[in-house]
C-alpha positions as CSV (number, residue, x, y, z in Angstrom):
1,M,184.4,10.1,-89.8
2,S,182.0,12.6,-88.2
3,S,178.4,12.8,-89.3
4,G,176.0,15.7,-89.2
5,T,177.8,17.9,-91.7
6,R,175.0,18.5,-94.2
7,K,174.1,22.1,-94.9
8,L,171.0,23.8,-93.5
9,K,168.3,24.3,-96.2
10,L,168.4,28.1,-95.7
11,C,172.0,28.2,-97.0
12,L,172.8,30.2,-100.1
13,N,172.9,28.5,-103.4
14,K,176.5,29.1,-104.4
15,R,176.7,27.2,-107.7
16,K,174.8,29.2,-110.2
17,P,175.4,32.7,-111.5
18,F,172.6,35.0,-112.6
19,R,171.1,34.1,-115.9
20,L,170.3,37.2,-118.0
21,L,168.3,36.2,-121.0
22,L,167.2,38.2,-124.0
23,K,164.1,36.7,-125.5
24,D,163.0,37.0,-129.2
25,N,160.3,39.6,-128.3
26,G,162.9,42.0,-126.9
27,T,162.2,41.1,-123.3
28,L,165.1,40.9,-120.9
29,I,164.8,38.3,-118.1
30,F,167.1,38.0,-115.1
31,D,166.7,34.4,-113.9
32,D,168.2,32.0,-111.3
33,V,169.0,34.8,-108.9
34,P,170.2,32.9,-105.8
35,K,167.7,33.1,-102.9
36,F,167.2,31.1,-99.8
37,D,163.9,29.5,-101.0
38,F,162.8,31.2,-104.1
39,I,163.9,32.6,-107.5
40,Q,163.3,36.2,-108.4
41,I,162.4,37.1,-112.0
42,F,161.9,40.5,-113.3
43,K,161.4,41.8,-116.8
44,L,162.1,45.0,-118.8
45,Q,160.3,45.7,-122.0
46,I,162.6,47.6,-124.4
47,M,161.5,49.4,-127.5
48,K,163.0,48.3,-130.9
49,V,163.5,51.5,-132.9
50,S,166.7,52.0,-134.8
51,V,168.9,55.1,-134.4
52,K,168.7,56.0,-138.1
53,L,164.9,55.7,-138.2
54,M,164.6,58.0,-135.2
55,V,166.9,60.6,-136.7
56,V,165.2,60.4,-140.1
57,A,161.8,61.0,-138.4
58,A,163.2,64.0,-136.5
59,L,164.7,65.4,-139.7
60,L,161.4,65.0,-141.6
61,G,159.5,66.6,-138.8
62,S,161.9,69.5,-138.5
63,I,161.7,70.2,-142.3
64,L,157.9,70.4,-142.0
65,I,157.9,72.9,-139.2
66,A,161.0,75.0,-140.1
67,C,160.4,78.7,-140.6
68,A,163.4,80.9,-139.8
69,S,165.9,78.0,-139.5
70,D,169.4,78.3,-138.2
71,P,171.7,77.8,-141.2
72,N,174.2,75.9,-139.1
73,I,171.5,73.4,-137.9
74,E,170.3,73.0,-141.5
75,S,173.9,72.3,-142.5
76,A,174.2,69.7,-139.7
77,K,171.0,68.0,-140.9
78,L,172.3,67.9,-144.5
79,S,175.6,66.4,-143.3
80,L,173.8,63.8,-141.3
81,R,171.6,62.8,-144.3
82,N,174.9,62.4,-146.3
83,A,176.6,60.4,-143.5
84,D,179.2,63.2,-143.1
85,F,179.4,62.9,-139.4
86,Q,182.4,65.2,-138.9
87,G,180.5,67.8,-140.9
88,V,177.6,67.4,-138.5
89,L,179.9,68.1,-135.6
90,D,181.5,71.1,-137.3
91,S,178.1,72.7,-138.1
92,A,176.8,72.0,-134.6
93,E,179.9,73.6,-133.0
94,R,179.4,76.7,-135.1
95,A,175.8,76.9,-134.0
96,L,176.9,76.6,-130.4
97,E,179.4,79.4,-130.8
98,E,176.5,81.6,-131.8
99,N,174.1,80.3,-129.2
100,P,175.5,78.1,-126.4
101,E,172.0,77.0,-125.4
102,N,171.0,75.8,-128.9
103,A,169.2,72.5,-128.1
104,D,169.2,71.3,-131.7
105,A,172.9,71.7,-132.0
106,F,173.5,69.4,-129.0
107,Y,170.9,67.0,-130.4
108,Y,172.7,66.7,-133.8
109,K,176.1,66.4,-132.1
110,G,174.7,63.5,-130.1
111,A,173.2,61.9,-133.2
112,A,176.6,62.2,-135.0
113,W,178.5,60.7,-132.2
114,L,176.1,57.7,-132.0
115,E,176.7,57.1,-135.8
116,I,180.4,57.4,-135.3
117,A,180.3,54.9,-132.5
118,E,178.4,52.5,-134.7
119,E,181.2,52.4,-137.2
120,Q,184.0,51.8,-134.6
121,P,185.2,48.5,-133.2
122,V,183.3,47.4,-130.0
123,D,186.3,48.1,-127.7
124,Q,186.9,51.6,-129.1
125,R,183.4,53.1,-128.9
126,R,183.4,54.4,-125.4
127,D,184.6,57.9,-126.0
128,A,182.1,58.4,-128.8
129,L,179.3,57.0,-126.8
130,Q,180.3,59.2,-123.8
131,S,180.2,62.3,-126.1
132,A,176.8,61.2,-127.5
133,R,175.4,60.8,-124.0
134,E,176.6,64.2,-122.8
135,S,175.2,65.9,-125.9
136,M,171.8,64.2,-125.9
137,V,171.4,64.7,-122.1
138,R,172.2,68.4,-122.5
139,A,169.9,68.7,-125.5
140,D,167.0,67.1,-123.5
141,E,167.7,69.6,-120.6
142,L,167.5,72.6,-123.0
143,F,164.4,71.3,-124.8
144,R,162.6,71.0,-121.5
145,A,163.8,74.3,-120.2
146,Q,162.8,76.1,-123.4
147,E,159.5,74.1,-123.6
148,I,160.3,72.9,-127.1
149,S,158.2,69.9,-128.3
150,S,159.9,69.2,-131.7
151,N,160.6,65.7,-133.0
152,E,164.2,66.2,-131.9
153,A,162.9,67.0,-128.3
154,Q,160.9,63.8,-128.3
155,T,163.6,61.5,-129.6
156,A,166.8,62.7,-127.7
157,I,166.6,60.3,-124.7
158,P,164.9,57.5,-126.7
159,L,167.9,57.5,-129.0
160,L,170.2,56.8,-126.0
161,V,167.9,54.2,-124.6
162,N,167.8,52.5,-128.0
163,R,171.6,52.5,-128.2
164,W,171.8,51.1,-124.7
165,R,169.4,48.3,-125.6
166,D,171.5,47.4,-128.7
167,E,174.8,47.2,-126.8
168,Y,173.3,45.4,-123.8
169,S,171.5,42.8,-125.9
170,Q,174.5,42.2,-128.1
171,G,176.5,41.6,-125.0
172,I,174.1,39.3,-123.2
173,G,172.6,37.6,-126.2
174,G,175.9,35.9,-127.1
175,I,176.4,34.2,-123.7
176,D,175.6,30.5,-123.1
177,F,174.2,30.5,-119.5
178,E,173.9,26.7,-119.5
179,G,177.5,25.9,-120.4
180,D,181.0,27.2,-120.7
181,N,181.9,30.3,-122.8
182,P,185.2,30.9,-124.5
183,P,187.2,33.7,-123.0
184,E,186.9,35.8,-126.2
185,V,183.1,35.5,-126.1
186,L,183.0,36.7,-122.5
187,Q,185.4,39.6,-123.2
188,L,183.3,40.7,-126.2
189,A,180.2,40.6,-124.0
190,I,181.9,42.7,-121.3
191,Q,182.9,45.3,-123.9
192,H,179.3,45.6,-125.2
193,V,177.9,45.9,-121.6
194,Y,180.6,48.5,-120.8
195,N,179.4,50.4,-123.8
196,A,175.8,50.1,-122.5
197,H,177.0,51.4,-119.2
198,T,178.6,54.4,-120.8
199,V,175.3,55.3,-122.5
200,M,173.2,54.8,-119.4
201,P,175.4,54.8,-116.3
202,D,172.5,55.0,-113.9
203,S,171.2,51.6,-114.9
204,T,172.0,49.0,-112.3
205,M,171.2,46.3,-114.9
206,N,174.6,47.1,-116.5
207,L,176.3,46.7,-113.1
208,D,174.6,43.4,-112.5
209,A,175.5,42.1,-115.9
210,L,179.2,43.2,-115.6
211,A,179.4,41.5,-112.2
212,E,178.1,38.2,-113.6
213,L,180.2,38.3,-116.7
214,Y,183.3,38.9,-114.7
215,F,182.3,36.1,-112.3
216,M,182.0,33.8,-115.3
217,S,185.5,35.0,-116.4
218,D,186.9,34.0,-113.0
219,D,187.7,37.7,-112.3
220,L,186.3,37.9,-108.8
221,D,187.8,41.3,-108.0
222,N,185.8,43.0,-110.8
223,A,182.8,40.8,-110.1
224,A,182.8,42.1,-106.5
225,K,183.5,45.7,-107.6
226,Y,180.5,45.9,-109.9
227,M,178.1,44.1,-107.6
228,R,179.0,46.5,-104.8
229,E,178.4,49.4,-107.2
230,A,175.0,47.9,-108.1
231,I,174.1,47.8,-104.4
232,E,175.3,51.4,-103.9
233,H,173.4,52.8,-106.9
234,A,170.1,50.8,-106.6
235,D,167.0,52.8,-105.6
236,E,165.9,49.9,-103.4
237,A,167.9,47.3,-101.5
238,D,167.9,43.9,-103.3
239,L,168.5,40.8,-101.2
240,S,170.1,38.8,-104.1
241,R,172.8,41.4,-104.7
242,Y,173.9,41.2,-101.1
243,Q,173.9,37.4,-101.3
244,R,175.9,37.5,-104.5
245,L,178.5,40.0,-103.2
246,T,178.9,37.8,-100.1
247,Y,179.5,34.8,-102.3
248,F,182.2,36.6,-104.4
249,F,184.1,37.6,-101.2
250,M,183.7,34.0,-99.8
251,L,185.3,32.6,-103.0
252,Q,188.2,35.0,-102.6
253,E,188.5,33.9,-98.9
254,N,188.3,37.6,-98.1
255,N,187.1,37.4,-94.5
256,E,187.3,41.1,-93.9
257,G,185.3,42.0,-97.1
258,T,182.8,39.3,-96.4
259,L,182.2,40.5,-92.8
260,E,181.7,44.0,-94.0
261,V,179.0,42.9,-96.5
262,L,177.4,40.6,-94.0
263,E,177.1,43.3,-91.3
264,M,175.7,45.8,-93.8
265,A,173.2,43.2,-95.2
266,A,172.1,42.2,-91.7
267,Q,171.2,45.9,-91.0
268,V,169.3,46.2,-94.3
269,F,167.6,42.8,-94.0
270,P,167.3,42.1,-90.2
271,D,165.0,39.1,-90.8
272,E,167.5,37.2,-93.1
273,I,169.4,35.1,-90.6
274,F,171.8,33.8,-93.3
275,F,173.8,37.0,-92.9
276,V,174.0,36.5,-89.1
277,Q,174.9,32.8,-89.5
278,E,177.7,33.6,-91.9
279,Q,179.1,36.2,-89.6
280,A,179.3,33.7,-86.8
281,N,180.9,31.2,-89.3
282,I,183.7,33.5,-90.1
283,Y,184.4,34.4,-86.4
284,F,184.5,30.8,-85.5
285,R,186.7,30.0,-88.4
286,T,189.2,32.7,-87.5
287,G,189.3,31.8,-83.8
288,Q,187.2,34.7,-82.6
289,N,184.8,32.5,-80.7
290,D,183.6,35.3,-78.3
291,K,182.5,37.5,-81.2
292,A,180.8,34.5,-82.8
293,M,178.8,33.7,-79.7
294,Q,177.9,37.4,-79.2
295,V,176.5,37.6,-82.7
296,L,174.4,34.5,-82.1
297,E,173.3,35.6,-78.7
298,D,172.2,38.9,-80.2
299,L,170.1,36.9,-82.7
300,I,168.4,34.9,-79.9
301,A,167.7,38.2,-78.0
302,R,165.5,39.4,-80.9
303,D,163.0,36.6,-80.2
304,E,163.8,33.9,-77.7
305,S,160.8,31.8,-78.9
306,N,161.9,31.7,-82.5
307,A,162.8,28.1,-83.4
308,Q,164.8,29.1,-86.5
309,Y,167.0,31.4,-84.5
310,R,167.7,28.6,-82.0
311,L,168.4,26.2,-84.9
312,V,171.0,28.6,-86.2
313,F,172.5,29.2,-82.8
314,G,172.8,25.5,-82.0
315,S,174.0,24.6,-85.5
316,Q,176.8,27.2,-85.4
317,I,177.9,26.0,-82.0
318,Y,177.9,22.4,-83.4
319,Q,180.1,23.6,-86.3
320,E,182.7,24.4,-83.7
321,Y,182.5,20.8,-82.6
322,L,183.1,19.6,-86.2
323,N,186.1,21.9,-86.6
324,L,187.7,20.3,-83.5
325,T,186.8,16.9,-84.8
326,Q,189.1,17.5,-87.8
327,E,191.9,18.4,-85.4
328,V,191.3,15.2,-83.4
329,A,191.3,13.1,-86.6
330,G,194.8,14.5,-87.4
331,L,196.0,13.6,-83.9
332,Y,194.7,10.0,-84.3
333,D,196.7,9.8,-87.6
334,E,199.8,11.0,-85.7
335,L,199.1,8.6,-82.9
336,F,198.9,5.7,-85.4
337,D,202.3,6.6,-86.9
338,L,203.9,6.9,-83.5
339,N,202.5,3.5,-82.4
340,Q,204.0,2.0,-85.6
341,Q,207.4,3.5,-84.7
342,F,207.1,2.1,-81.2
343,R,206.3,-1.4,-82.4
344,E,209.2,-1.3,-84.9
345,L,211.6,-0.3,-82.1
346,A,210.2,-3.0,-79.8
347,R,210.9,-5.7,-82.4
348,Q,214.6,-4.7,-82.5
349,S,217.0,-7.0,-80.7
350,R,218.7,-4.1,-79.0
351,P,216.4,-1.1,-79.2
352,N,217.6,2.4,-78.5
353,Q,216.1,3.0,-75.1
354,Q,216.4,6.7,-75.4
355,R,214.5,6.7,-78.7
356,V,211.9,4.3,-77.2
357,S,211.4,6.7,-74.3
358,E,211.0,9.6,-76.7
359,V,208.4,7.9,-78.8
360,E,206.6,6.7,-75.7
361,G,206.5,10.3,-74.4
362,Q,205.2,11.5,-77.7
363,I,202.4,8.9,-77.7
364,N,201.4,10.0,-74.2
365,A,201.4,13.7,-75.2
366,V,199.2,13.0,-78.2
367,Q,196.8,10.9,-76.2
368,D,196.5,13.6,-73.5
369,K,195.8,16.2,-76.3
370,I,193.1,14.0,-77.7
371,R,191.4,13.6,-74.3
372,E,191.7,17.4,-73.8
373,L,190.0,18.1,-77.1
374,D,187.4,15.5,-76.5
375,L,186.4,17.2,-73.2
376,Q,186.1,20.5,-75.2
377,R,184.0,18.7,-77.9
378,F,181.6,17.2,-75.4
379,D,181.2,20.5,-73.7
380,I,180.4,22.1,-77.1
381,A,178.0,19.3,-78.0
382,D,176.2,19.9,-74.7
383,R,175.8,23.6,-75.5
384,A,174.7,22.9,-79.0
385,E,172.2,20.3,-77.9
386,E,170.7,22.7,-75.4
387,Q,169.8,25.2,-78.1
388,L,168.6,22.6,-80.6
389,M,166.4,20.9,-78.0
390,I,164.7,24.2,-77.5
391,S,164.3,24.6,-81.3
392,F,162.9,21.0,-81.4
393,E,160.4,21.7,-78.7
394,L,159.2,24.9,-80.5
395,E,159.2,23.2,-84.0
396,P,159.4,19.4,-83.8
397,N,159.0,18.9,-87.6
398,E,162.1,20.7,-88.8
399,P,164.4,18.1,-90.3
400,N,167.5,20.2,-90.0
401,T,166.9,20.2,-86.2
402,T,166.2,16.5,-85.9
403,Y,169.1,15.5,-88.1
404,T,171.6,17.6,-86.2
405,L,170.4,16.3,-82.8
406,G,170.9,12.8,-84.1
407,A,174.3,13.7,-85.4
408,I,175.4,15.2,-82.1
409,N,174.5,12.1,-80.2
410,E,176.0,9.8,-82.8
411,N,179.3,11.7,-82.9
412,R,179.6,11.6,-79.1
413,G,179.3,7.9,-79.3
414,L,181.8,7.7,-82.1
415,A,184.3,9.8,-80.1
416,L,184.1,7.3,-77.2
417,V,184.5,4.4,-79.7
418,D,187.7,6.0,-81.1
419,Q,189.1,6.4,-77.6
420,I,188.3,2.7,-76.8
421,N,190.0,1.6,-80.0
422,N,193.0,3.9,-79.9
423,L,193.9,5.1,-76.4
424,F,195.6,3.0,-73.8
425,D,195.5,4.0,-70.1
426,D,195.2,1.8,-67.0
427,S,192.7,4.3,-65.6
428,M,190.2,3.9,-68.5
429,D,187.0,2.0,-67.7
430,F,186.3,0.4,-71.1
431,S,183.1,-1.2,-70.1
432,D,181.7,2.1,-68.9
433,M,182.9,3.8,-72.0
434,E,181.2,1.2,-74.2
435,R,177.9,1.6,-72.2
436,R,178.0,5.4,-72.6
437,A,178.7,5.1,-76.3
438,M,175.7,2.8,-76.8
439,D,173.6,5.2,-74.8
440,Y,174.5,8.0,-77.2
441,F,173.8,5.8,-80.3
442,R,170.3,4.9,-78.9
443,A,169.7,8.6,-78.1
444,A,170.5,9.5,-81.8
445,L,168.1,6.9,-83.2
446,P,164.7,8.6,-82.6
447,F,166.0,11.9,-84.1
448,Y,167.3,10.1,-87.3
449,E,164.0,8.2,-87.5
450,K,162.1,11.4,-87.3
451,T,164.2,13.0,-90.0
452,A,163.5,10.0,-92.3
453,E,159.8,10.4,-91.5
454,L,160.0,14.1,-92.5
455,E,162.2,13.5,-95.6
456,P,161.5,9.9,-96.8
457,E,163.0,10.6,-100.2
458,E,166.4,11.5,-98.8
459,V,168.7,8.5,-99.3
460,D,171.2,9.9,-96.7
461,N,168.6,9.6,-94.0
462,W,168.1,5.9,-94.6
463,M,171.9,5.3,-94.9
464,K,172.2,6.9,-91.4
465,L,169.5,4.6,-90.0
466,F,171.1,1.5,-91.7
467,Q,174.4,2.3,-90.0
468,L,172.9,3.0,-86.6
469,Y,170.5,0.0,-86.7
470,T,173.5,-2.2,-87.6
471,R,175.6,-0.8,-84.8
472,L,172.8,-1.4,-82.3
473,G,172.2,-5.0,-83.5
474,M,168.7,-4.2,-84.9
475,Q,169.1,-6.4,-88.1
476,D,165.5,-6.4,-89.3
477,D,165.3,-2.6,-89.1
478,A,168.7,-2.4,-90.8
479,E,167.5,-4.5,-93.7
480,R,164.4,-2.3,-94.2
481,A,166.6,0.8,-94.0
482,A,169.0,-0.7,-96.6
483,E,166.1,-1.3,-99.0
484,R,165.0,2.4,-98.6
485,A,168.6,3.5,-99.2
486,G,168.6,1.5,-102.5
487,F,171.0,-1.2,-101.6
């Protein structure tokens, strides 16, 4: 089993979705936004004024200041007071036939559509809300152009904002962000937020919420769609959105989409090395090693004395070592099965010599492949160690660096032990291989000790030391490490 696979501390937190909370005082809080080393919280204070109260206030105000009123508008007001919303629409349309720029007519059309939407099922409101928005926005444009300062002029947009707040809070307020949510609860929340988005399509809060609700519903296609829209519509670039979109594509195992986001994010946030690191990860994983190395070399070229850049470079090279290690482990399993077959054939009184030769040839081929991959692994380990040693010299108190340097040496030693125990070749110098393996284990020791010094509360560090002390015959030290590990 290879060591040294723990994640760097700068890796993205992939476990938690955003938490969008509506507090009792009407404050919306976005919490648990995944960051490298911090949590972003931002708040939005939202007014709490009902649609009906706003319209009533506008009606009372207009009655007080009416002089030569438009009879169609007066009819619309009367219909609105009587909850005859179709009558409001009919009267407003007549007013617009006489004057297409009648701001009050658009206002009362919008008010009627808001009331109609209120009486419809949640999943059937969108058309009414769209009509309400179009009418109120047009009313506001005309009020401003005509320099009208009536109560209607002052409440047109606030009515839309209030309606947005109601739909948004009803959607988010019913979600349990600490546990599971039934599918029907998530679907209802999505419908409410869709309605909010219809009323105020320029709000990226709607898009953030839709992305997270779809993520919680295991609909990654729509989660990615709305997070991308949030990125495209935001006035300012937000790091957490790029991280979140990257995560959605990763979950889909969509390498092309992930690379597109990572490249875009790396341009917007050039100092966030996570995006560069993940690009290299994908290139390595898909066998595009030259591209991966170029990405990392470009990172180093920005600042050759940056310890963190060197750490990322060395760690990514080392990841290639770990990938090959999995392949080698599979070959050792295959070799074990072939040796079992060979022994069974050898125990037979009259073994099939042709079959014996075939199995023997297969054993030799697998052993040769293991040696070939081990040469590649050691070459990769040398290159990773070179970068990590530079990082260590620049910043000797970075535990990710010390841990990985320890793991590189330990794993080279373990690779030699595996060869000693499993490969058979007359040319193998077992005593020399044992000496080299012990040299690697001893080289790993000070780096693991430094890591434990830097992170004394990490049990894994003491487990590593216990294993290594035991292998090196340092029993007293092994006992102390075992106590720290909680044995």
